[in-house]
Legacy VTK file of the C-alpha trace (Angstrom):
# vtk DataFile Version 3.0
C-alpha trace
ASCII
DATASET POLYDATA
POINTS 323 float
139.330 -40.761 -175.000
135.902 -42.214 -174.891
137.077 -44.898 -172.360
138.686 -42.167 -170.364
135.612 -40.314 -170.313
133.440 -43.091 -169.017
135.973 -43.935 -166.489
136.102 -40.190 -165.243
132.170 -40.054 -165.422
131.958 -43.384 -163.350
134.403 -42.025 -160.780
132.336 -38.684 -160.273
129.207 -41.123 -160.014
130.778 -43.236 -157.486
131.959 -40.071 -155.453
128.720 -38.695 -155.270
126.924 -41.719 -154.282
129.586 -42.160 -151.323
129.328 -38.459 -150.350
125.377 -38.951 -150.377
125.787 -42.026 -148.179
127.826 -40.406 -145.690
125.969 -37.071 -145.619
122.783 -39.595 -145.015
124.393 -41.282 -141.906
123.457 -40.605 -138.427
125.995 -38.986 -136.189
126.378 -39.338 -132.597
124.964 -35.951 -131.838
121.522 -34.425 -130.887
120.360 -31.057 -131.712
118.654 -28.476 -129.352
116.269 -26.214 -130.753
113.904 -23.675 -129.426
110.989 -24.789 -127.382
107.819 -23.641 -126.095
107.838 -21.024 -123.132
105.026 -20.875 -120.347
103.961 -17.997 -118.259
104.078 -19.231 -114.708
101.897 -16.272 -113.899
99.047 -17.825 -116.140
96.871 -20.797 -116.054
96.865 -24.283 -117.816
93.728 -26.008 -118.821
93.007 -29.299 -117.408
89.658 -31.377 -118.643
88.474 -28.110 -120.005
89.089 -25.995 -116.610
91.659 -23.346 -116.126
94.051 -23.743 -113.370
96.457 -21.299 -112.230
100.256 -22.343 -112.206
100.931 -20.774 -109.126
98.432 -19.933 -106.784
98.246 -18.973 -102.871
95.707 -18.244 -100.232
96.277 -14.603 -100.762
97.360 -13.242 -104.212
98.310 -10.064 -105.911
97.783 -9.511 -109.783
100.461 -8.762 -112.248
99.705 -7.101 -115.559
102.895 -8.936 -117.414
104.551 -12.372 -117.426
106.873 -14.479 -116.196
107.776 -17.221 -118.984
109.943 -20.380 -118.272
111.818 -21.506 -121.287
112.555 -24.805 -122.554
114.278 -26.526 -125.650
113.128 -29.538 -127.872
115.992 -32.078 -128.553
116.093 -33.744 -132.050
117.581 -37.266 -131.591
117.996 -38.595 -135.043
120.490 -36.370 -136.964
122.319 -36.637 -140.276
125.858 -35.383 -141.263
124.094 -33.346 -143.643
121.820 -31.903 -141.080
124.346 -31.557 -138.500
126.127 -29.259 -140.792
123.264 -26.979 -141.500
122.377 -26.669 -137.921
126.127 -25.985 -136.952
125.754 -22.983 -139.089
122.813 -21.484 -137.416
122.543 -19.810 -133.858
119.306 -21.013 -133.461
120.141 -24.597 -133.042
123.203 -26.128 -130.721
124.908 -29.511 -131.822
125.456 -31.661 -128.592
127.142 -35.029 -128.219
124.660 -37.726 -127.391
126.291 -39.103 -124.404
126.153 -35.734 -122.889
122.262 -35.701 -123.013
121.702 -39.584 -123.126
124.462 -41.090 -121.017
125.693 -44.880 -122.213
123.623 -47.514 -120.080
121.030 -45.582 -119.153
117.471 -46.350 -121.158
115.127 -43.639 -122.543
113.041 -44.671 -119.900
115.382 -44.154 -117.013
116.403 -40.739 -118.427
112.854 -39.445 -118.748
112.224 -40.371 -115.253
115.111 -38.724 -114.086
114.098 -35.467 -115.711
110.596 -35.707 -114.386
112.371 -36.007 -111.196
114.155 -33.177 -111.706
111.361 -31.182 -112.663
109.271 -31.888 -109.249
112.465 -31.104 -107.267
112.950 -27.835 -109.126
109.457 -26.529 -108.040
110.274 -27.843 -104.279
113.584 -25.922 -104.441
111.880 -22.872 -105.799
109.284 -22.862 -103.139
111.790 -23.108 -100.451
114.227 -20.397 -101.900
111.115 -17.901 -102.175
109.968 -18.568 -98.674
113.507 -18.239 -97.482
113.808 -15.058 -99.524
110.640 -13.886 -97.922
111.981 -14.144 -94.337
110.087 -17.494 -93.317
111.663 -19.364 -90.715
113.743 -22.246 -91.166
113.756 -25.907 -89.825
116.663 -27.892 -90.224
115.940 -31.433 -89.951
118.415 -34.473 -90.123
117.527 -36.676 -92.944
119.923 -39.627 -91.833
121.517 -40.937 -88.948
125.264 -39.502 -88.694
127.732 -38.809 -85.724
125.109 -39.105 -82.920
122.305 -37.198 -84.719
119.161 -39.311 -85.502
116.888 -38.968 -88.629
114.198 -36.586 -87.684
116.164 -34.500 -85.205
115.641 -30.693 -85.850
118.705 -28.690 -85.280
118.073 -25.718 -83.129
121.407 -24.452 -82.113
125.168 -24.934 -82.553
126.767 -24.223 -79.336
125.170 -21.317 -77.796
124.123 -19.781 -81.251
120.451 -20.355 -82.626
120.159 -21.874 -86.268
117.711 -20.209 -88.424
119.314 -21.343 -91.748
121.964 -23.800 -93.490
124.003 -20.749 -93.986
124.245 -20.455 -90.373
126.251 -23.821 -90.281
128.859 -22.856 -92.940
131.489 -22.225 -89.857
130.871 -25.558 -88.392
131.467 -27.858 -91.262
134.779 -29.249 -90.302
135.242 -29.077 -86.563
133.379 -30.944 -84.166
131.015 -29.174 -81.998
128.032 -29.515 -79.585
124.315 -29.030 -81.265
121.105 -28.765 -79.590
118.198 -30.920 -81.431
114.841 -31.393 -80.585
113.950 -35.106 -80.324
110.471 -36.579 -79.801
109.560 -33.137 -79.010
112.330 -32.429 -76.149
115.819 -30.674 -76.498
118.591 -32.961 -76.466
122.382 -31.955 -76.462
124.617 -33.940 -79.054
128.364 -33.495 -78.455
131.075 -33.939 -81.084
128.877 -33.368 -84.291
130.796 -32.898 -87.238
128.115 -31.008 -89.284
130.279 -31.437 -92.615
129.183 -35.178 -92.691
125.488 -34.569 -91.511
122.510 -34.907 -94.117
120.622 -31.921 -93.457
117.445 -30.565 -94.936
116.174 -26.901 -94.681
112.301 -26.312 -94.817
110.591 -23.270 -94.303
106.865 -22.441 -93.093
104.437 -21.556 -95.516
102.110 -19.159 -94.143
100.849 -18.444 -97.875
99.389 -21.686 -98.856
101.462 -21.786 -101.934
100.549 -24.292 -104.740
102.384 -25.148 -108.011
100.335 -26.917 -110.555
101.952 -28.131 -113.653
100.290 -31.297 -114.632
99.369 -30.336 -118.054
102.798 -29.118 -118.965
104.854 -31.855 -120.561
108.275 -30.402 -119.176
111.102 -32.066 -117.454
114.617 -31.262 -116.104
115.443 -28.422 -113.343
116.178 -25.429 -115.341
112.825 -23.716 -114.436
113.297 -23.577 -110.662
114.368 -19.647 -110.860
111.370 -18.479 -112.515
108.974 -20.803 -110.416
110.632 -18.970 -107.218
110.336 -15.794 -109.013
106.797 -16.220 -109.860
106.025 -17.317 -106.115
107.503 -13.929 -104.790
105.530 -12.137 -107.340
102.390 -13.745 -106.315
102.298 -13.492 -102.770
103.819 -9.763 -102.311
102.301 -6.544 -103.196
103.360 -4.801 -106.372
104.124 -6.297 -109.955
107.574 -7.528 -110.601
106.944 -7.633 -114.293
105.853 -3.875 -114.395
103.748 -5.093 -117.353
106.214 -6.398 -119.300
107.027 -10.179 -120.534
109.840 -11.490 -118.860
111.761 -14.736 -119.391
114.490 -16.550 -118.085
115.999 -19.710 -116.861
118.353 -21.173 -114.350
118.527 -24.054 -111.744
117.960 -23.169 -108.076
118.592 -24.522 -104.592
116.700 -23.879 -101.783
118.825 -21.111 -100.486
118.206 -19.431 -103.594
121.541 -19.766 -105.450
121.077 -20.039 -109.246
123.249 -22.210 -111.491
123.779 -22.650 -115.316
121.582 -24.728 -117.500
122.196 -25.974 -121.362
120.464 -24.413 -124.454
120.621 -20.928 -123.060
120.935 -19.575 -126.988
117.750 -21.525 -127.767
115.921 -20.279 -124.774
116.603 -16.736 -125.711
115.470 -17.378 -129.197
112.286 -18.929 -128.105
111.803 -15.890 -125.505
112.333 -13.298 -128.452
109.636 -15.059 -130.474
107.531 -14.988 -127.292
107.821 -11.225 -127.057
110.213 -11.046 -123.837
111.818 -7.672 -123.446
113.947 -9.151 -120.618
115.727 -12.290 -120.187
117.250 -13.755 -116.740
120.254 -15.639 -117.677
122.570 -17.449 -114.902
125.770 -15.801 -114.468
127.704 -18.807 -116.000
125.689 -18.784 -119.095
126.041 -14.832 -119.944
128.807 -15.669 -122.504
126.779 -17.805 -124.509
123.568 -15.581 -124.003
124.727 -12.472 -125.499
125.691 -14.099 -128.656
121.927 -14.201 -129.807
120.384 -11.819 -127.842
118.312 -9.451 -129.899
119.334 -5.551 -129.766
115.961 -4.792 -127.979
115.999 -7.492 -125.282
117.779 -6.956 -121.901
119.965 -9.827 -120.781
120.336 -9.638 -116.918
122.869 -11.513 -115.028
121.724 -13.646 -112.381
123.387 -15.362 -109.204
120.744 -15.460 -106.676
116.869 -15.354 -106.285
117.623 -11.847 -104.752
119.342 -10.671 -107.821
116.614 -11.564 -109.972
113.814 -9.705 -107.646
116.445 -6.754 -107.084
116.644 -6.578 -110.919
113.112 -6.325 -111.783
112.475 -3.896 -109.088
115.012 -1.624 -110.504
113.864 -1.819 -114.332
110.482 -1.217 -112.984
111.926 2.242 -111.330
113.697 3.031 -114.478
116.964 2.178 -112.729
120.279 0.226 -113.982
120.794 -3.718 -113.718
123.959 -5.716 -114.142
123.921 -7.255 -117.696
125.545 -9.763 -119.310
LINES 1 324
323 0 1 2 3 4 5 6 7 8 9 10 11 12 13 14 15 16 17 18 19 20 21 22 23 24 25 26 27 28 29 30 31 32 33 34 35 36 37 38 39 40 41 42 43 44 45 46 47 48 49 50 51 52 53 54 55 56 57 58 59 60 61 62 63 64 65 66 67 68 69 70 71 72 73 74 75 76 77 78 79 80 81 82 83 84 85 86 87 88 89 90 91 92 93 94 95 96 97 98 99 100 101 102 103 104 105 106 107 108 109 110 111 112 113 114 115 116 117 118 119 120 121 122 123 124 125 126 127 128 129 130 131 132 133 134 135 136 137 138 139 140 141 142 143 144 145 146 147 148 149 150 151 152 153 154 155 156 157 158 159 160 161 162 163 164 165 166 167 168 169 170 171 172 173 174 175 176 177 178 179 180 181 182 183 184 185 186 187 188 189 190 191 192 193 194 195 196 197 198 199 200 201 202 203 204 205 206 207 208 209 210 211 212 213 214 215 216 217 218 219 220 221 222 223 224 225 226 227 228 229 230 231 232 233 234 235 236 237 238 239 240 241 242 243 244 245 246 247 248 249 250 251 252 253 254 255 256 257 258 259 260 261 262 263 264 265 266 267 268 269 270 271 272 273 274 275 276 277 278 279 280 281 282 283 284 285 286 287 288 289 290 291 292 293 294 295 296 297 298 299 300 301 302 303 304 305 306 307 308 309 310 311 312 313 314 315 316 317 318 319 320 321 322
């Protein structure tokens, strides 16, 4: 009996050691947790001086806040930690390869995140100017089918072109387009616009500037909030109605809002920042509602116009489309 007892004890100790070792091993996952939020209608400190994040030649004040949201990424995760995080809605367990693709160094990924961050601000400015009705200029980016880089597209057939949306019906059929080339109008026949590399830019009569030098943030997901901040800054009235508004969503130059990652963690961070309203991309709605506090309104957003309209309706005591 004594020998059997010792054997059982040694077996239990061995199992415990193996279990401890297994739980201490790193797994091929990363953890998303709530990150900091930033008010794009506020300012940042650079060398002891406050600089507005969004500024313009003529500005209109807002009493509330428009907060962009972020997530923190924990790279080294043990099996024990992953089990604990998995049980909490505050965290998300994500396969490492989705965040850090194989074959790319951390430096390369950081550079991509920085490029996405810069592009998100450019897209936000163009989306805001498009929403505000500023004229668009459609420029050819690269030579294609008779079009030359630098050509400015002015008409398709006899129809004037004011935005990329005007070109949708001509994507798959050859047509004659008129461009401005070297200051003169030129007709180019047989153009297949679906193959053309075009860029839309809008006139900026407002002198819009976005300054984020002091913010250590990357990625494209702040685009929608930047665009909304620009619209609020340069138009009369207060879209926030004195409230703390948070949100997320990638945006393209036409104002379409796309889904992002980490929506649950961003909502948690927004609640901690006192947000009463969260603007969520439509494709993220099903995840957003799983963690939303009872006193937070989660608004479904597909375009910049949706976001502006929703805030105007909330300020007027009206209804909005929620997730």
